LOVEX-378192 format. One record per residue: residue in one letter; x, y, z negated of N, C-alpha, C in turn. Coordinates in steps of 0.001 Angstrom, whole numbers, padded with zeros to 6 digits, always signed. Layout:
<guvexs>
AXYZXYZXYZ;...
</guvexs>
This chain:
<guvexs>
X+005130-003716-013848+006189-003424-014913+006095-001934-015349;X+006218-001782-016688+006335-000209-017041+007661-000290-018235;X+008310+000468-018039+009393+001021-019227+009675+002416-019414;X+010133+002694-020769+010134+004024-021265+011520+004480-020954;X+011570+005483-020187+013025+006053-019788+013540+006855-020764;X+012751+007802-021503+012931+008789-022374+011549+009026-023055;X+011687+009786-024071+010608+010168-024746+009466+010684-023970;X+008285+009897-024273+006966+010423-023338+007508+010443-021878;X+008423+009479-021232+008878+009607-019965+008869+008115-019566;X+008188+007706-018549+008100+006318-018189+008369+005751-016697;X+008606+005067-016628+008918+004281-014992+007939+003130-014834;X+007094+003239-013836+006086+002298-013964+006262+001689-012083;X+006495+000372-012064+006605-000282-010852+005404-000303-010095;X+005083+000291-009242+003898-000150-008278+004116-001095-007016;X+003625-002093-006977+003895-003136-006174+003614-002494-004544;X+004454-002969-003659+004263-002713-002314+004249-004349-001690;X+003162-004843-001760+003249-006319-001081+003628-006524+000536;X+004395-007297+000716+004935-007534+002083+006035-006486+002532;X+006526-005480+001488+007665-004646+002126+008842-005392+001310;X+010101-005134+002206+011230-005243+001457+011673-004628+000484;X+010990-003523+000139+011303-002548-000915+010763-003283-002293;X+009738-004011-002186+009175-004731-003229+008285-003907-004063;X+008637-002623-004420+007879-001826-005342+008303-000219-005110;X+007433+000444-005549+007675+001953-005618+007815+002438-007339;X+008860+003245-007643+008918+003997-009096+008215+005219-009008;X+007072+005209-009744+006269+006021-010281+006576+006659-011652;X+006919+007961-011714+007441+008359-012983+006121+009181-013668;X+005820+008791-014973+004842+009415-015471+005125+010173-017061;X+004793+011109-017062+005511+012275-018227+004265+012458-018925;X+004034+012075-020183+002902+012332-020949+003115+013645-021673;X+002215+014444-021971+002260+015546-022440+001010+016032-023197;X+001162+017034-024194-000126+017488-024793-000851+018372-024069;X-000577+019181-023153-001265+019902-022126-001476+019083-020798;X-000388+019237-020057-000727+018601-018693+000393+017484-018428;X-000129+016314-018129+000578+015258-017915+001129+015459-016264;X+002363+014371-016082+002747+014676-014477+002880+013343-014192;X+002391+013260-012831+002734+011758-012125+003773+012208-010879;X+004865+011516-010730+005557+011710-009653+005843+010280-008756;X+005174+010473-007419+004837+009752-006529+003974+008441-007117;X+003391+007878-006023+002063+007221-006317+001895+005866-005914;X+002636+005565-004459+002388+004254-003903+001238+004420-002691;X+001264+003265-002162+000363+003079-000971-001194+003145-001527;X-001948+003374-000517-003323+003525-000476-003938+001960-000521;X-003663+001422-001305-004246+000083-001178-004572-000535-002670;X-005398-001411-002691-006024-001895-003933-004769-002159-005122;X-003869-002839-004496-002848-003536-005532-002116-002389-006144;X-001673-001127-005461-001327-000021-006113-002221+000701-006960;X-003297+000722-006537-004329+001360-007451-004505+000745-008724;X-004668-000596-008785-004899-001341-009881-003383-001218-010630;X-002444-001282-010140-001163-001200-011080-000827+000348-011768;X-001647+001159-011227-001388+002857-011615-002483+002895-012601;X-003671+002498-012366-004765+002513-013629-004435+001823-014829;X-003561+000621-014568-003212-000237-015798-002451+000603-016690;X-001447+001130-015900-000569+002119-016640-001083+003363-017396;X-002029+003945-016618-002855+005015-017064-003612+004769-018492;X-004057+003413-018382-004956+003036-019390-003837+002748-020893;X-002762+002085-020463-002091+001910-021656-001285+002692-022084;X-001041+004005-021307-000495+005102-021827-001519+006352-022385;X-002865+005914-022356-003916+006618-022582-003650+008183-021902;X-003566+008129-020671-003281+009344-019779-004526+009835-019161;X-005175+010917-019551-006390+011548-019123-006124+012031-017490;X-006747+011472-016508-006444+011968-014987-007074+013671-015158;X-008037+013710-015924-008340+015183-015791-007154+016189-016226;X-006508+015724-016939-005371+016552-017652-003942+016282-016746;X-004034+015638-015601-002842+015233-015015-002409+016027-013860;X-001310+016488-013402-000860+016761-012229-000066+015884-011451;X+000127+016039-010176+000945+015081-009440+001960+015889-008506;X+003418+015291-008552+004424+015690-007671+004750+014799-006765;X+004945+015074-005423+005113+014048-004664+006289+014459-003711;X+007508+013604-003800+008833+013739-003242+008753+014158-001657;X+007914+013505-001078+007859+013249+000448+006660+012697+000987;X+006498+012802+002574+005231+012414+002913+005241+010761+003215;X+006070+010270+002846+005961+008890+003408+004957+008125+002698;X+004131+007101+003267+002737+006641+002707+003049+005879+001246;X+004290+005262+000917+004545+004478-000147+004813+005528-001344;X+004952+006722-001085+004775+007905-001986+003770+008661-002264;X+003075+009005-001123+001803+009895-000858+000635+009377-000864;X+000747+008164-000308-000636+007353-000050-001848+007367-001119;X-001540+007108-002069-002499+006943-003275-002669+008125-003924;X-002296+009152-003665-002530+010496-004488-003937+010952-004378;X-004781+010676-003019-006128+011069-002663-007028+010338-003585;X-006647+008956-004104-007448+008202-004942-007461+008704-006592;X-006229+009349-006791-005860+009620-008187-006354+011100-008818;X-006258+012086-007814-006478+013554-008235-007734+013429-008663;X-008124+014628-009384-009150+015007-009999-009473+016583-009604;X-010713+016987-009904-010984+018641-009140-009906+019290-010293;X-009546+018980-011312-008464+019618-012192-006999+019678-011931;X-006672+018563-010968-005484+018153-010578-004755+019426-009869;X-003359+019428-010036-002568+020219-009084-001927+019159-008367;X-001462+019382-007111-000608+018315-006424+000319+019322-005778;X+001801+019103-006163+002840+019600-005697+003544+019069-004652;X+003745+019638-003687+004367+019083-002513+005350+020182-001866;X+005859+020104-000621+006873+020726+000069+006613+021261+001355;X+006539+022526+001823+006447+023156+002914+006611+022308+004388;X+007803+021823+004722+008100+021120+005690+007124+019999+006116;X+007197+018928+005046+006049+017867+005275+004786+018171+005443;X+004348+019473+004587+002981+019632+004781+002642+020493+006333;X+003671+020984+006831+003520+021263+008499+003417+020121+009111;X+003784+019208+008920+003891+017828+009811+002448+017540+009658;X+001872+017218+008244+000614+016855+008209-000401+017656+008951;X-000162+018972+008807-001198+020107+009230-000944+020228+010845;X+000080+019667+011318+000183+019516+012948-000129+018193+013649;X-000377+017329+012573-000603+015858+013111-001828+015436+013927;X-001470+014972+015197-002462+014576+016144-002428+013098+016438;X-001778+012318+015668-001776+010977+015981-000543+010399+016178;X-000370+009132+016328+001001+008480+016559+001396+008494+017961;X+000788+009043+019037+001025+008791+020261+002268+009433+020706;X+002822+010538+020123+003964+011139+020657+005041+010157+020121;X+005192+009687+018786+006175+008764+018383+006034+007535+019149;X+004949+006764+019508+005103+005844+020216+005633+005761+021409;X+005344+006974+022299+005747+007347+023355+007417+007206+023427;X+007645+008207+022259+009087+008184+022041+009977+006971+022058;X+009376+006052+021287+010049+004690+020904+009951+003957+022163;X+008740+004003+023070+009001+003247+024082+009960+003653+025219;X+010378+005339+025376+011407+005457+025998+012669+005458+025465;X+012745+004876+024252+013954+004619+023700+014568+003040+023788;X+013535+002318+024451+013890+001061+024850+012846+000172+024083;X+012059+000471+023112+011575-000367+022662+010270-001120+023049;X+010200-002433+023200+009253-003041+024241+007840-002457+024257;X+007462-002109+025279+006311-001538+025434+005260-002354+025056;X+005240-003799+025301+004279-004766+024890+004200-004915+023277;X+005012-004543+022993+005088-004842+021288+004968-003525+020643;X+004792-002199+021239+004778-001093+020554+003241-001098+019779;X+002109-001634+020389+000699-001468+019442+000893-002135+018173;X+001516-003323+018401+001789-004202+017426+002516-003891+016174;X+003555-003050+016612+004578-002514+015715+003843-001545+014946;X+003214-000722+015846+002539+000493+014938+001253-000254+013916;X+000744-001064+014347-000466-001479+013556+000182-002315+011997;X+001545-002642+012331+002224-003270+010957+002912-002273+010277;X+002992-000754+010659+003703+000205+009915+002852+000429+008785;X+003617+000584+007533+002554+000861+006410+002158+002385+006409;X+002820+003258+007006+002346+004761+007115+000901+004626+007945;X+000775+003636+008979-000504+003683+009759-001451+002964+008938;X-001176+002120+008332-002121+001150+007541-002628+001783+006261;X-001655+002426+005566-001865+002708+004023-001751+004135+003742;X-001990+004991+004493-001884+006366+004277-002977+006887+003566;X-002870+008215+002942-004023+008704+002018-005372+008697+002994;X-006394+008608+002448-007662+008589+003033-008057+010110+003099;X-007478+010930+002395-007801+012608+002559-006464+013145+001882;X-006401+014456+002192-005156+015345+001802-005851+016330+000837;X-005548+016135-000539-005986+017090-001460-005335+018478-001385;X-005836+019534-001981-005002+020854-001888-003544+020713-002363;X-002953+021431-001690-001248+020944-002014-000860+022488-002481;X-000090+022358-003687+000728+023426-004207+001966+023398-003711;X+002554+024271-002699+003944+024150-002386+004781+024622-003204;X+005991+024113-003290+007179+024250-003920+008529+024424-002881;X+009352+025166-003460+010707+025235-002630+011797+025266-003404;X+012932+025340-002994+014400+025237-003756+014269+026301-004888;X+014587+025714-005914+014523+026411-007314+013231+026661-008200;X+012284+026341-007434+010952+026243-008449+011017+025297-009391;X+010241+025573-010349+010298+024732-011660+008983+024100-011857;X+009039+022824-012340+007838+022377-013123+008075+021888-014423;X+007055+022434-015378+007351+022026-016960+006304+021040-017143;X+006849+019952-017853+006006+018711-018282+006279+018395-019444;X+005611+018757-020632+006225+018390-021772+007151+018988-022277;X+008348+018470-022777+009526+018794-023142+010355+018978-022180;X+010040+018725-020635+011108+018539-019618+010642+019531-018828;X+011825+020269-018205+011789+021236-017220+012477+020771-015919;X+011704+020393-014922+012298+020100-013616+012596+021073-012677;X+013677+021262-012066+013977+022290-011127+013812+021406-009495;X+013382+022201-008482+013417+021538-007049+014548+021739-006501;X+014913+020513-006257+016077+020622-005231+015671+020180-003832;X+015994+020888-002677+015513+020520-001334+016534+019613-000816;X+016293+018399-000335+017001+017393+000331+016551+016855+001379;X+016405+017658+002409+015995+017224+003861+016755+016036+004278;X+016323+015159+005051+017060+013993+005781+016257+012901+005888;X+015859+012459+004812+014963+011103+004782+013628+011687+005039;X+013074+012670+004941+012173+013510+005928+012507+014924+005680;X+011893+015818+006607+012107+017169+006431+012130+017785+005477;X+011240+017624+004399+010833+018612+003505+010963+017786+001971;X+011846+016576+002019+011926+015878+000760+012765+016641-000359;X+012058+016374-001436+012425+017253-002603+012809+016438-003864;X+013964+016750-004475+014447+015983-005582+014111+016806-006983;X+013911+016335-008091+013675+016899-009199+015050+016790-010137;X+015486+017859-010685+016692+018035-011441+016136+018368-013055;X+016553+017373-013883+016117+017887-015343+017595+018520-016017;X+017911+019526-016140+019147+019739-016667+019571+019531-017767;X+018699+019671-019056+018837+019356-020319+019360+017869-020629;X+018610+016918-019793+018994+015563-019837+019819+015025-018803;X+020181+015880-017818+021138+015683-016803+020462+014515-016215;X+019214+014467-015712+018581+013317-015115+018072+013942-013549;X+018373+013158-012454+017827+013538-011287+016909+012540-010873;X+015498+012967-010602+014294+012048-009878+014785+012135-008466;X+014867+011360-007704+015834+011333-006622+014798+010788-005480;X+013614+010296-005629+012738+010102-004440+013736+008779-003662;X+013496+009124-002303+014296+008236-001482+015667+008942-000982;X+016145+010072-001496+017198+010564-001212+018572+009763-001589;X+018610+009215-002864+019577+008218-003413+018717+006837-003876;X+019191+006132-003344+018883+004525-003959+020290+003807-004302;X+019985+002912-005315+021153+002284-005891+021609+001228-005157;X+020897+000280-004843+021539-001044-004018+021114-001057-002665;X+020252-000143-001994+020103+000057-000612+020066+001341-000101;X+020259+001359+000998+020388+002692+001666+019175+003273+002336;X+018911+004575+001818+017588+005375+002372+017565+005330+003984;X+016439+004973+004568+016139+004807+005689+016124+006331+006432;X+017066+006523+007272+017142+007826+007931+016517+007357+009565;X+015570+008132+009856+014979+007635+011101+014829+009091+012091;X+014761+008906+013556+014385+010165+014213+013691+009713+015173;X+012594+010525+015592+011830+010293+016683+011484+011276+017509;X+012505+012258+017672+012376+013454+018262+013673+014113+018962;X+013686+014399+020032+015125+014913+020744+015416+016556+020272;X+014339+016932+019233+014647+018195+018569+015310+018146+017268;X+015319+016985+016625+015807+016856+015237+017334+016234+015209;X+017685+016652+014050+019102+015669+013684+018937+015275+012240;X+018088+014298+011823+017931+013980+010459+019347+013660+009631;X+020248+012828+010407+021370+012457+009555+022429+013558+009380;X+022183+014561+010216+023192+015825+009612+022565+016221+008526;X+021033+016436+008382+020613+017163+007229+020723+016279+005977;X+020629+015073+006523+020990+014046+005264+022351+013949+004369;X+023419+014219+005322+024691+014358+004906+024946+015419+004310;X+024226+016621+004920+024460+017768+004232+023935+017747+002894;X+022567+017196+002571+021941+017155+001137+022736+016270+000646;X+023258+015217+000970+024594+014592-000034+025435+015451-000500;X+026047+016320+000643+027022+017239-000166+026569+018060-001023;X+025149+018527-000944+024588+019654-002040+024311+018875-002988;X+023734+017625-003263+023658+017195-004491+024783+016681-005323;X+025849+016550-004497+027173+016077-005226+027634+016840-006381;X+027189+018372-006307+027948+019064-007483+027171+019116-008391;X+025805+018425-008571+025090+018456-009817+025558+017577-010954;X+025533+018123-012264+025704+017141-013338+024849+016277-013647;X+024944+014823-013202+023774+014105-013422+024441+012808-014066;X+023687+012516-015256+024003+011175-015817+023011+009997-015701;X+021864+010395-015182+021107+009295-014961+020168+009634-013476;X+020304+008622-012736+019551+008693-011325+017895+007972-011571;X+016894+008443-011216+015726+007741-011430+015259+007807-009873;X+015539+006537-009051+015357+006511-007670+013813+006158-007377;X+013407+006182-006183+012114+005746-005724+011904+004466-005699;X+013053+003526-005761+012815+002174-005271+014271+001628-006225;X+013756+000420-006757+014806-000405-007403+014980+000214-008861;X+016199-000408-009138+016431+000234-010614+017121+001617-010790;X+016870+002354-011964+017992+003576-012063+019110+003153-012346;X+020109+004297-011908+021488+003984-012073+022263+005174-012437;X+023578+005051-012821+024246+006117-013474+025643+006409-012715;X+026041+005666-011659+027201+005914-011042+027179+006979-009877;X+026701+008017-010217+026080+009266-009263+026768+009394-008133;X+027975+009921-008409+029045+010409-007692+029625+009382-006654;X+029874+008308-007192+030308+007056-006550+029364+006455-005615;X+028096+006758-006095+026869+006174-005022+026864+007081-003901;X+027001+008424-004274+027229+009306-002980+028372+009042-002058;X+029371+008685-002602+030641+008468-001731+030195+007133-000808;X+029557+006050-001491+029396+004863-001014+028041+005200+000369;X+027285+006298+000095+026266+006264+000907+026997+007037+002401;X+027946+008059+001885+028604+008771+002967+029550+007629+003960;X+030056+006641+003333+031076+005530+003664+030007+004810+004646;X+028983+004710+004181+027856+003699+005069+027583+004245+006094;X+027422+005656+006423+026971+006193+007471+028178+006402+008543;X+029586+006752+007768+030464+006591+008712+030719+005309+009547;X+030517+004250+008799+030808+002798+009306+029590+002815+010319;X+028461+003435+010354+027431+002906+011149+027677+003696+012342;X+028238+004774+012190+028469+005711+013550+029676+005139+014400;X+030530+004707+013558+031901+004035+014243+031404+002764+014712;X+030310+001812+014187+029952+000753+014747+029360+000986+016252;X+028368+002039+016098+027661+002424+017419+028594+002911+018460;X+029830+003417+018132+030730+004392+019083+031462+002938+019674;X+031838+002171+018947+032465+000756+019511+031544-000027+020531;X+030288+000040+020195+029281-000911+020978+029241+000110+022441;X+029041+001395+022298+028993+002189+023552+030264+002319+024304;X+031416+002062+023556+032643+001682+024373+032713+000513+025541;X+031755-000284+025226+031868-001475+025697+030863-001344+027229;X+029471-000544+026695+028608-000602+027754+027407+000516+027245;X+027004+001040+028130+025682+001869+027916+024598+001071+027125;X+023711+001888+026351+022655+000786+025294+021588+002165+025226;X+020442+001643+025003+019465+002060+024737+019402+002172+022964;X+018450+002961+022546+018509+002863+020913+018042+001519+020381;X+017066+000992+021239+016503-000424+020709+017546-001454+020879;X+018360-001271+022111+019399-002443+022293+020515-002139+021122;X+020823-000567+020892+021914-000495+019879+021264-001050+018625;X+020103-000834+018304+019658-001354+016817+019545-002838+016864;X+019551-003630+017935+019533-004937+018134+021071-005671+017885;X+021822-004847+017974+023254-005070+017721+024074-004511+016478;X+023286-003772+015951+023806-003332+014598+023718-004236+013336;X+024575-004077+012349+024608-004781+011148+023592-004554+010290;X+022551-005479+009978+021384-005270+008976+021643-006037+007720;X+021148-005627+006630+021198-006459+005272+019788-006706+005241;X+019361-007854+005955+018044-008277+006103+017904-009895+006250;X+017079-010517+005470+017231-012301+005515+016533-012440+006479;X+017216-012225+007695+016750-013061+009094+017935-013436+010018;X+017857-014649+010510+018982-015129+011230+019289-014177+012337;X+018297-013719+013346+018542-012795+014322+017644-011802+014493;X+017939-010912+015307+016859-009683+015625+015527-010206+016306;X+015705-011343+016804+014104-011891+017281+013286-012281+016073;X+014067-012575+014836+013368-012771+013628+012914-011766+013097;X+013207-010525+013182+012851-009276+012399+011433-009358+012502;X+010709-008938+011349+009341-008355+011705+009234-007254+012372;X+008072-006913+013191+007880-005802+014003+008304-004507+013152;X+007879-004417+012083+007951-003141+011288+009291-002873+010802;X+010156-003851+010751+011423-003568+010531+012396-003302+011835;X+011739-003838+013002+012471-003435+014206+012199-001825+014529;X+010841-001518+014007+010787-000211+014374+011590+000962+013182;X+011748+000339+011799+012706+001246+011269+014083+001332+011614;X+014437-000127+012112+015927-000195+012621+016031+000668+013634;X+015176+000895+014801+015152+001440+015926+015324+003185+015578;X+014338+003379+014792+014347+005021+014235+015725+005026+013606;X+016347+004358+012886+017672+004620+012317+018546+004579+013389;X+018677+003754+014195+019703+003693+015514+019452+004950+016336;X+018264+005607+016549+017997+007122+017075+018637+008171+016289;X+018617+008247+015080+019153+009139+013936+020553+009291+014346;X+021223+007943+014351+022816+008138+014524+023171+008372+015872;X+022346+008046+016970+022833+008226+018125+022488+009914+018676;X+021439+010319+017804+021349+011899+017921+022501+012751+017104;X+022802+012328+016145+023985+012607+015347+025048+012804+016274;X+025719+011750+016883+026629+011698+017712+026551+012645+019029;X+025451+012700+019440+025218+013300+020738+025408+014678+020282;X+024972+015384+019170+024829+016569+018665+026408+016976+018610;X+027224+015810+018087+028539+016230+018120+029390+016188+019367;X+028635+015924+020321+029283+015749+021684+030370+014802+021982;X+029984+013609+021049+030744+012416+021355+030076+011358+022298;X+028630+011353+022352+027969+010521+023246+027050+011459+024246;X+026631+010686+025345+025999+011484+026221+024793+010650+026794;X+023713+011343+027107+022503+010647+027622+022202+010380+029078;X+021913+009448+029582+021479+009568+031180+020220+008436+031115;X+019502+008586+032294+018424+008341+032510+017098+009271+032442;X+015948+008887+032295+014890+009936+032068+013827+009030+031123;X+012637+009869+030844+011521+009276+029931+010802+007999+030686;X+010981+007971+032065+010111+007090+032580+010945+005484+032571;X+012384+005696+033191+013121+004471+033165+013717+004263+031757;X+013770+004997+031039+014092+004931+029156+015577+005806+029243;X+015827+006010+027925+017071+006826+027769+018111+005997+027170;X+019260+006129+027948+020435+005399+027583+021408+006284+027024;X+022288+005754+026230+023380+006600+025542+024584+005684+026054;X+025801+006730+026245+027211+006205+026628+028022+007254+026243;X+029402+006664+026038+030439+007752+025484+030483+008933+026270;X+030743+009996+025919+031000+010999+026675+032161+011314+027336;X+032080+010692+028632+033527+010858+029350+034160+012209+029540;X+033138+012978+029587+033669+014481+029864+034624+015052+028525;X+034472+014366+027708+035243+014713+026379+036748+014084+026348;X+036663+013120+027343+037783+012351+027284+038162+011777+026040;X+037208+010844+025329+037428+010477+024032+037216+009007+024273;X+037970+008024+023427+037803+006689+023383+037354+006293+021830;X+036814+005216+021683+036288+004764+020349+037266+004413+019472;X+038690+004255+020068+039471+003946+019055+040326+005037+018432;X+040004+006152+019105+040565+007443+018534+039899+008646+018150;X+038348+008235+017783+037396+009188+017542+037767+009618+015973;X+037591+010828+015921+037795+011402+014358+036498+011608+013746;X+036261+010519+012649+034992+010645+012038+035190+011258+010677;X+036224+011845+010425+036478+012367+008977+035500+013458+008487;X+034805+014173+009313+033594+014952+008731+032603+014363+008072;X+032153+013025+008390+031099+012386+007673+031218+012525+006336;
</guvexs>
């Protein structure tokens, strides 16, 4: 499906077969000099066919087209290698580029998932069902790196980069001040919550995400163009809803830990999820992976706040419990900072 958002500005739904997200929103700005495509889809034939159909209908010449990718996840980045030409520029961010440059495979992430309680017998199958493993870009084009405050001109539209780490380390939104439009990638979604995952003891992505919500709250925005689902206008109301969601998530985990210590995988299996499955056992493996990553993000956030502590080791598995040394209980914990 394709719809016109504004003059020479289009939203194209790129299908994501088998994904609960259903599709990716790719935004195409048509211009006399350089066209701009924002986010691309997975590296698979269904995505390429949808993109090529849209480019043909809009009479967009790829030789006069540049690309901006909001973040490194395969449903946004994966297809760009099939679309760029030697005349194209591909705009991206430094933190996610550093992850690409230092990438030595999925081994460390798989090991961390196993140490977090993910059943080791299921780890390989979970990895093989991961869209980032199956449909990432076949090659990485030369990247033109942008940072906070940098501008991209596309026809009549001037987009300003707004760094919003959390969903990934380098996620960037684009703000168009004249039309008060925010191209939000996966930072803000209208009817689902962005997945905030963590697979490292050194990171605290939920903290970064909440800080990024506070940062963009101050922008004057009339239209949000998200990476998935429908555009929306209730900008600040939606930010408040997302804050409340994560406050409820942390409270849910704290109450679970008040009853017994849990691994991240066990916590994920007990958390409330909006997915059409009757039980945790019915979750597809890829969704168990995403849910476990989100549980780790909330556990790491609470750990950094000093509200929970860890016991066990990387061999026996990491277990989280309430921090008894802080003399706190789940009934009187202050989560007002969320």
